[in-house]
C-alpha positions as YAML, in Angstrom:
chain: A
units: angstrom
residues:
- id: 1
  name: GLN
  ca: [11.79, -25.76, -11.29]
- id: 2
  name: GLU
  ca: [10.62, -22.22, -11.21]
- id: 3
  name: GLY
  ca: [12.48, -19.92, -8.86]
- id: 4
  name: LEU
  ca: [10.03, -18.24, -6.53]
- id: 5
  name: VAL
  ca: [11.16, -15.39, -4.35]
- id: 6
  name: GLU
  ca: [9.11, -13.78, -1.61]
- id: 7
  name: SER
  ca: [9.74, -10.33, -0.24]
- id: 8
  name: GLY
  ca: [8.05, -7.67, 1.85]
- id: 9
  name: GLY
  ca: [8.19, -9.28, 5.25]
- id: 10
  name: GLY
  ca: [9.17, -7.37, 8.33]
- id: 11
  name: THR
  ca: [8.20, -6.37, 11.82]
- id: 12
  name: VAL
  ca: [4.97, -4.46, 12.26]
- id: 13
  name: GLN
  ca: [2.58, -3.61, 15.05]
- id: 14
  name: VAL
  ca: [-0.86, -5.00, 15.75]
- id: 15
  name: GLY
  ca: [-3.38, -3.46, 13.41]
- id: 16
  name: ASP
  ca: [-0.84, -2.59, 10.73]
- id: 17
  name: SER
  ca: [-0.90, -3.70, 7.13]
- id: 18
  name: LEU
  ca: [1.77, -5.39, 5.07]
- id: 19
  name: ARG
  ca: [2.02, -6.49, 1.47]
- id: 20
  name: LEU
  ca: [4.08, -9.48, 0.51]
- id: 21
  name: SER
  ca: [5.31, -10.06, -2.99]
- id: 22
  name: CYS
  ca: [6.18, -13.23, -4.86]
- id: 23
  name: VAL
  ca: [8.09, -13.11, -8.12]
- id: 24
  name: ALA
  ca: [9.00, -15.87, -10.52]
- id: 25
  name: SER
  ca: [12.63, -15.51, -11.34]
- id: 26
  name: LEU
  ca: [12.78, -17.72, -14.38]
- id: 27
  name: ARG
  ca: [9.53, -17.78, -16.26]
- id: 28
  name: THR
  ca: [5.99, -16.67, -15.71]
- id: 29
  name: PHE
  ca: [3.18, -17.86, -13.50]
- id: 30
  name: SER
  ca: [0.99, -18.49, -16.51]
- id: 31
  name: GLY
  ca: [-0.58, -21.91, -16.35]
- id: 32
  name: TYR
  ca: [0.04, -22.30, -12.63]
- id: 33
  name: VAL
  ca: [-2.01, -22.14, -9.48]
- id: 34
  name: MET
  ca: [-0.15, -19.95, -7.04]
- id: 35
  name: GLY
  ca: [-0.57, -20.28, -3.31]
- id: 36
  name: TRP
  ca: [0.32, -18.42, -0.14]
- id: 37
  name: PHE
  ca: [1.11, -20.32, 3.02]
- id: 38
  name: ARG
  ca: [2.52, -19.48, 6.42]
- id: 39
  name: GLN
  ca: [4.13, -21.37, 9.23]
- id: 40
  name: ALA
  ca: [4.02, -20.04, 12.75]
- id: 41
  name: PRO
  ca: [6.55, -21.17, 15.34]
- id: 42
  name: GLY
  ca: [5.70, -24.64, 16.56]
- id: 43
  name: LYS
  ca: [2.76, -25.00, 14.21]
- id: 44
  name: GLU
  ca: [2.10, -26.75, 10.95]
- id: 45
  name: ARG
  ca: [2.12, -24.92, 7.68]
- id: 46
  name: GLU
  ca: [-1.19, -23.21, 6.99]
- id: 47
  name: PHE
  ca: [-2.82, -22.52, 3.65]
- id: 48
  name: LEU
  ca: [-3.83, -18.87, 3.28]
- id: 49
  name: GLY
  ca: [-5.09, -18.62, -0.25]
- id: 50
  name: ALA
  ca: [-4.52, -19.30, -3.91]
- id: 51
  name: LEU
  ca: [-4.63, -17.56, -7.25]
- id: 52
  name: THR
  ca: [-5.29, -19.25, -10.55]
- id: 53
  name: TRP
  ca: [-3.02, -17.08, -12.60]
- id: 54
  name: ARG
  ca: [-4.60, -17.41, -16.00]
- id: 55
  name: LEU
  ca: [-8.16, -16.84, -14.77]
- id: 56
  name: GLY
  ca: [-7.28, -14.35, -12.07]
- id: 57
  name: SER
  ca: [-9.60, -16.09, -9.66]
- id: 58
  name: THR
  ca: [-8.67, -16.28, -6.00]
- id: 59
  name: LYS
  ca: [-9.57, -18.36, -2.99]
- id: 60
  name: ILE
  ca: [-8.93, -17.17, 0.55]
- id: 61
  name: ALA
  ca: [-8.88, -19.38, 3.62]
- id: 62
  name: ASP
  ca: [-11.64, -18.73, 6.11]
- id: 63
  name: SER
  ca: [-9.09, -18.06, 8.82]
- id: 64
  name: VAL
  ca: [-7.91, -14.86, 7.10]
- id: 65
  name: LYS
  ca: [-10.88, -13.98, 4.93]
- id: 66
  name: GLY
  ca: [-11.79, -10.35, 5.19]
- id: 67
  name: ARG
  ca: [-8.25, -9.35, 6.15]
- id: 68
  name: PHE
  ca: [-6.04, -10.91, 3.48]
- id: 69
  name: THR
  ca: [-6.38, -10.59, -0.27]
- id: 70
  name: ILE
  ca: [-4.37, -11.96, -3.20]
- id: 71
  name: SER
  ca: [-3.70, -10.08, -6.38]
- id: 72
  name: LYS
  ca: [-1.34, -10.13, -9.32]
- id: 73
  name: ASP
  ca: [0.53, -7.80, -11.58]
- id: 74
  name: PRO
  ca: [1.17, -9.66, -14.84]
- id: 75
  name: THR
  ca: [3.36, -6.86, -16.15]
- id: 76
  name: LYS
  ca: [5.78, -7.47, -13.28]
- id: 77
  name: ASN
  ca: [5.20, -11.21, -13.03]
- id: 78
  name: ARG
  ca: [4.34, -10.73, -9.39]
- id: 79
  name: MET
  ca: [1.74, -12.03, -7.02]
- id: 80
  name: TYR
  ca: [0.85, -10.16, -3.86]
- id: 81
  name: LEU
  ca: [-0.59, -10.97, -0.48]
- id: 82
  name: GLN
  ca: [-2.16, -7.90, 1.09]
- id: 83
  name: MET
  ca: [-2.54, -8.35, 4.82]
- id: 84
  name: ASN
  ca: [-4.60, -5.92, 6.86]
- id: 85
  name: SER
  ca: [-5.44, -5.65, 10.54]
- id: 86
  name: LEU
  ca: [-2.50, -7.83, 11.45]
- id: 87
  name: ALA
  ca: [-2.57, -9.64, 14.77]
- id: 88
  name: ILE
  ca: [0.06, -11.29, 16.94]
- id: 89
  name: GLU
  ca: [-1.04, -14.70, 15.66]
- id: 90
  name: ASP
  ca: [-0.20, -13.68, 12.10]
- id: 91
  name: THR
  ca: [3.48, -13.94, 13.01]
- id: 92
  name: GLY
  ca: [5.31, -16.55, 11.00]
- id: 93
  name: VAL
  ca: [7.23, -17.34, 7.86]
- id: 94
  name: TYR
  ca: [5.20, -16.70, 4.74]
- id: 95
  name: TYR
  ca: [5.75, -18.74, 1.60]
- id: 96
  name: CYS
  ca: [4.52, -18.60, -1.94]
- id: 97
  name: ALA
  ca: [4.23, -21.81, -3.91]
- id: 98
  name: ALA
  ca: [3.19, -23.02, -7.31]
- id: 99
  name: ARG
  ca: [1.57, -26.08, -8.78]
- id: 100
  name: ARG
  ca: [0.09, -27.11, -12.09]
- id: 101
  name: PRO
  ca: [-3.72, -27.21, -12.05]
- id: 102
  name: THR
  ca: [-3.53, -30.98, -12.56]
- id: 103
  name: ASP
  ca: [-1.30, -31.44, -9.51]
- id: 104
  name: THR
  ca: [-2.79, -31.83, -6.06]
- id: 105
  name: GLU
  ca: [0.33, -30.75, -4.21]
- id: 106
  name: TYR
  ca: [2.35, -27.57, -4.45]
- id: 107
  name: ASN
  ca: [5.78, -28.65, -5.63]
- id: 108
  name: ASN
  ca: [7.60, -25.40, -6.11]
- id: 109
  name: TRP
  ca: [8.28, -23.22, -3.09]
- id: 110
  name: GLY
  ca: [9.99, -19.99, -2.30]
- id: 111
  name: GLN
  ca: [12.39, -19.56, 0.58]
- id: 112
  name: GLY
  ca: [9.91, -17.65, 2.72]
- id: 113
  name: THR
  ca: [9.79, -14.22, 4.26]
- id: 114
  name: GLN
  ca: [9.41, -13.53, 7.96]
- id: 115
  name: VAL
  ca: [6.49, -11.52, 9.28]
- id: 116
  name: THR
  ca: [6.53, -10.52, 12.92]
- id: 117
  name: VAL
  ca: [3.63, -8.71, 14.53]
- id: 118
  name: THR
  ca: [4.29, -7.02, 17.86]
- id: 119
  name: SER
  ca: [1.99, -5.39, 20.36]
...
């Protein structure tokens, strides 16, 4: 399995921005669909968005549309989640994940990075 590593989490204040990064430690993301998810305390994991690496197309969940964007830097083999206008309810552990386009489930996950938004 591909090693996915998230970074960039931290503690920020309401209204701040934060950019998370996901890097593939072994190979490249080429041929994969990459996703961002989060899990807030006591809640189920939530899909935030996805990037089809080869096409560069993205899909953002309605719950964060307009505030979160996904991008990539192929030269660094990195995917990013730009989060703006952060709110208390954005607090949680953020994960990147990968799946083949033919798979319905994401089967390769990073260890997660904590994002805490304070007032």
